[in-house]
C-alpha positions as a printed NumPy array, in Angstrom:
array([[  81.996, -120.289,   67.814],
       [  82.47 , -117.484,   70.601],
       [  81.859, -117.909,   74.179],
       [  78.742, -115.953,   73.905],
       [  77.361, -118.057,   71.117],
       [  78.342, -121.149,   73.004],
       [  76.547, -120.005,   76.076],
       [  73.461, -118.932,   73.912],
       [  73.328, -122.284,   72.386],
       [  73.428, -124.025,   75.937],
       [  70.617, -121.772,   77.158],
       [  68.444, -122.298,   74.217],
       [  68.986, -125.917,   74.564],
       [  68.036, -125.877,   78.202],
       [  64.836, -123.818,   77.454],
       [  63.712, -126.398,   74.817],
       [  64.065, -129.304,   77.434],
       [  62.362, -127.564,   80.236],
       [  58.761, -128.285,   78.803],
       [  59.466, -131.935,   78.873],
       [  58.694, -132.547,   82.719],
       [  55.537, -130.311,   82.367],
       [  54.38 , -132.415,   79.493],
       [  54.92 , -135.569,   81.445],
       [  52.881, -134.282,   84.542],
       [  50.214, -132.993,   82.107],
       [  49.734, -136.413,   80.541],
       [  49.587, -138.047,   83.948],
       [  47.105, -135.632,   85.326],
       [  44.868, -136.152,   82.228],
       [  45.016, -139.798,   82.328],
       [  43.961, -139.621,   86.095],
       [  41.043, -137.343,   85.455],
       [  40.044, -139.607,   82.633],
       [  39.987, -142.727,   84.766],
       [  38.143, -140.927,   87.6  ],
       [  35.514, -139.737,   84.939],
       [  35.397, -143.304,   83.449],
       [  34.86 , -144.933,   86.856],
       [  32.096, -142.195,   87.772],
       [  30.262, -142.853,   84.414],
       [  30.686, -146.497,   84.625],
       [  29.135, -146.483,   87.876],
       [  25.92 , -144.708,   86.532],
       [  27.077, -141.449,   87.685],
       [  27.058, -142.583,   91.418],
       [  29.779, -142.239,   93.949],
       [  28.896, -145.714,   95.372],
       [  28.237, -149.267,   93.89 ],
       [  24.779, -149.368,   92.442],
       [  22.135, -151.516,   93.513],
       [  19.451, -153.036,   91.238],
       [  15.863, -153.405,   91.994],
       [  14.293, -156.638,   90.999],
       [  10.563, -157.514,   91.597],
       [  10.353, -154.298,   93.683],
       [  13.151, -154.706,   95.935],
       [  17.028, -154.457,   96.289],
       [  18.827, -157.5  ,   97.66 ],
       [  22.287, -157.346,   99.22 ],
       [  23.8  , -160.625,  100.433],
       [  24.375, -160.3  ,  104.187],
       [  27.805, -161.844,  104.077],
       [  28.873, -158.836,  102.012],
       [  27.848, -156.424,  104.796],
       [  27.969, -158.073,  108.093],
       [  31.445, -157.085,  109.246],
       [  30.669, -154.222,  111.325],
       [  31.78 , -151.593,  108.605],
       [  29.418, -149.277,  106.935],
       [  28.881, -150.382,  103.313],
       [  27.668, -147.506,  100.995],
       [  25.316, -148.111,   98.024],
       [  23.358, -146.018,   95.562],
       [  20.07 , -146.421,   93.785],
       [  19.47 , -144.66 ,   90.475],
       [  16.12 , -143.105,   89.999],
       [  16.161, -141.209,   86.76 ],
       [  18.721, -138.628,   87.229],
       [  18.804, -138.927,   90.99 ],
       [  21.204, -141.226,   92.78 ],
       [  19.723, -142.183,   96.119],
       [  22.726, -142.923,   98.364],
       [  22.438, -145.17 ,  101.537],
       [  24.508, -147.268,  103.831],
       [  24.019, -150.627,  105.58 ],
       [  25.917, -151.967,  108.539],
       [  25.658, -154.678,  111.281],
       [  26.023, -152.805,  114.572],
       [  27.609, -154.146,  117.601],
       [  24.432, -155.491,  118.918],
       [  23.993, -157.801,  115.881],
       [  21.329, -155.783,  114.173],
       [  21.485, -155.064,  110.517],
       [  20.905, -151.192,  109.983],
       [  20.243, -149.221,  107.039],
       [  19.998, -145.32 ,  106.533],
       [  20.142, -142.773,  103.74 ],
       [  23.558, -141.152,  103.52 ],
       [  21.793, -137.796,  104.407],
       [  19.826, -136.286,  107.368],
       [  16.975, -133.889,  107.8  ],
       [  19.481, -131.127,  108.7  ],
       [  22.49 , -131.264,  106.501],
       [  21.232, -133.118,  103.408],
       [  21.56 , -129.786,  101.344],
       [  25.344, -129.88 ,  101.61 ],
       [  25.423, -133.589,  100.202],
       [  28.296, -134.5  ,  102.616],
       [  26.699, -137.818,  104.009],
       [  28.547, -139.832,  106.666],
       [  31.576, -141.6  ,  107.499],
       [  32.235, -144.169,  109.97 ],
       [  34.648, -143.981,  112.872],
       [  34.661, -147.011,  115.045],
       [  30.995, -147.771,  116.166],
       [  29.821, -144.319,  115.205],
       [  28.603, -142.737,  112.107],
       [  29.767, -139.175,  111.89 ],
       [  27.894, -136.407,  109.854],
       [  30.651, -135.154,  107.405],
       [  29.061, -131.672,  107.239],
       [  28.55 , -130.795,  110.985],
       [  30.522, -133.51 ,  112.813],
       [  27.66 , -134.789,  114.927],
       [  28.251, -138.337,  116.054],
       [  25.733, -141.245,  116.126],
       [  26.082, -144.612,  117.724],
       [  25.53 , -147.379,  115.215],
       [  23.257, -149.159,  117.687],
       [  20.81 , -146.148,  117.477],
       [  20.528, -146.072,  113.5  ],
       [  16.864, -146.913,  112.48 ],
       [  15.916, -146.199,  116.161],
       [  16.457, -142.519,  116.426],
       [  14.895, -140.223,  113.736],
       [  15.069, -136.583,  112.884],
       [  17.553, -133.854,  113.289],
       [  21.022, -134.924,  112.083],
       [  20.625, -138.621,  112.529],
       [  20.932, -140.6  ,  109.584],
       [  17.601, -140.76 ,  108.024],
       [  16.236, -144.439,  108.664],
       [  15.619, -146.776,  105.883],
       [  13.315, -149.67 ,  106.219],
       [  14.973, -153.212,  105.42 ],
       [  14.454, -156.9  ,  106.421],
       [  16.403, -160.024,  106.272],
       [  15.457, -163.118,  104.322],
       [  17.277, -165.93 ,  102.85 ],
       [  20.776, -164.492,  103.655],
       [  19.956, -161.098,  102.131],
       [  19.018, -157.784,  103.206],
       [  16.024, -156.703,  101.452],
       [  15.106, -153.032,  100.756],
       [  11.763, -152.275,   99.091],
       [  12.064, -149.843,   96.055],
       [   9.335, -147.763,   97.61 ],
       [  11.481, -147.314,  100.613],
       [  14.375, -146.217,   98.646],
       [  12.233, -143.754,   96.763],
       [  11.099, -142.158,  100.04 ],
       [  14.819, -140.807,  100.264],
       [  14.767, -139.078,   96.915],
       [  14.13 , -135.812,   98.368],
       [  17.651, -135.869,  100.195],
       [  19.472, -136.314,   96.794],
       [  17.443, -134.302,   94.132],
       [  18.896, -131.3  ,   92.787],
       [  18.861, -128.473,   95.132]])
């Protein structure tokens, strides 16, 4: 075999092996996308844990949400996922609000928590947690009625449905 044939054989062999890393990366990407899709569909198409309504109300154990962090949930009404969060503010009050506001809801970005404040992901406005359910309108988190009973935070289905307008197809 000549030098030229030897080099050509080496080049062809290297070319054949070069697809292997791409194949491995592709398999991992497809597996990751499949897992995310499965998790999304397993949650009923919501990005947050789903709450169930029994006898006209959702019940969330207080011990699950009384740590000062915002806990996000979703209530599925037909094709609409109504997202909301609950948190115990520093003043000891359990708060609840839709993950939307009157101004930015069309962008469907919602809120994130930074310390004692909820921050609108769309516009960056900051709202102290002690004012959730107290201040309404504008870019404030849209209030959600709730009450505490027997170690649970109770939210009426009718109150959840009031927030559907923020989450319906736009």
